[in-house]
C-alpha positions in Angstrom: 0.0 0.0 0.0 1.3 3.5 -0.9 0.9 6.3 1.6 0.8 9.9 0.7 1.6 12.5 3.4 0.7 16.1 2.9 2.4 18.5 5.3 3.6 22.0 6.0 7.2 22.2 6.9 10.4 24.2 6.4 12.3 23.8 3.2 15.4 22.8 5.1 13.6 19.8 6.6 12.5 18.7 3.1 16.1 19.1 1.8 17.5 17.1 4.7 15.2 14.2 3.7 16.4 14.5 0.1 20.1 14.5 1.1 19.6 11.5 3.4 17.9 9.5 0.6 20.6 10.6 -1.9 23.4 9.5 0.4 21.9 6.2 1.4 20.4 5.4 -1.9 17.2 4.4 -0.1 13.9 6.0 -0.8 11.1 6.4 1.8 8.4 3.9 1.9 5.8 6.6 1.6 5.4 9.7 -0.6 5.5 13.1 1.0 4.4 16.4 -0.5 5.4 19.4 1.6 4.2 22.9 1.4 6.0 26.0 2.8 2.9 27.5 4.3 -0.7 26.4 5.1 -1.9 29.1 2.7 0.0 27.5 -0.2 -1.3 24.0 0.7 -4.9 25.2 0.5 -4.2 27.1 -2.6 -3.1 23.9 -4.3 -5.5 21.6 -2.5 -8.8 23.0 -3.6 -12.1 21.9 -2.2 -12.8 19.6 -5.2 -9.3 18.0 -4.9 -9.8 17.5 -1.2 -13.1 15.8 -1.9 -11.4 13.5 -4.4 -8.6 12.6 -1.9 -11.2 11.7 0.8 -13.2 9.5 -1.6 -10.0 7.7 -2.8 -8.5 7.2 0.6 -8.2 3.5 1.2 -9.9 2.6 -2.1 -6.9 0.9 -3.6 -6.1 1.2 -7.3 -8.8 3.1 -9.1 -8.9 4.3 -12.7 -9.3 8.0 -13.5 -12.8 7.3 -14.9 -13.8 5.4 -11.7 -12.4 8.3 -9.6 -14.5 10.8 -11.5 -17.6 8.6 -11.2 -17.1 8.4 -7.4 -17.2 12.1 -7.0 -19.9 12.7 -9.6 -17.7 14.3 -12.2 -18.0 11.9 -15.2 -17.4 13.7 -18.4 -19.9 13.7 -21.2 -18.3 12.9 -24.5 -14.7 14.2 -24.8 -12.4 14.8 -27.7 -13.8 13.6 -31.0 
């Protein structure tokens, strides 16, 4: 199972993690996306994106089409 962690932390902490992984050649078991400020996090993580993350949490592998269906955003048609 993959784990995604969203957090707010100082750039020096993120860089320290990067340097540690670079030196050891070992990546983390989870994925981390860090933001410099809470405001930046909420600018990127819009209400609709947060809704999608909540729906997909613990769902396992899901296609993009299924993810859209689960949040009621199925497209009609598409490129012809």
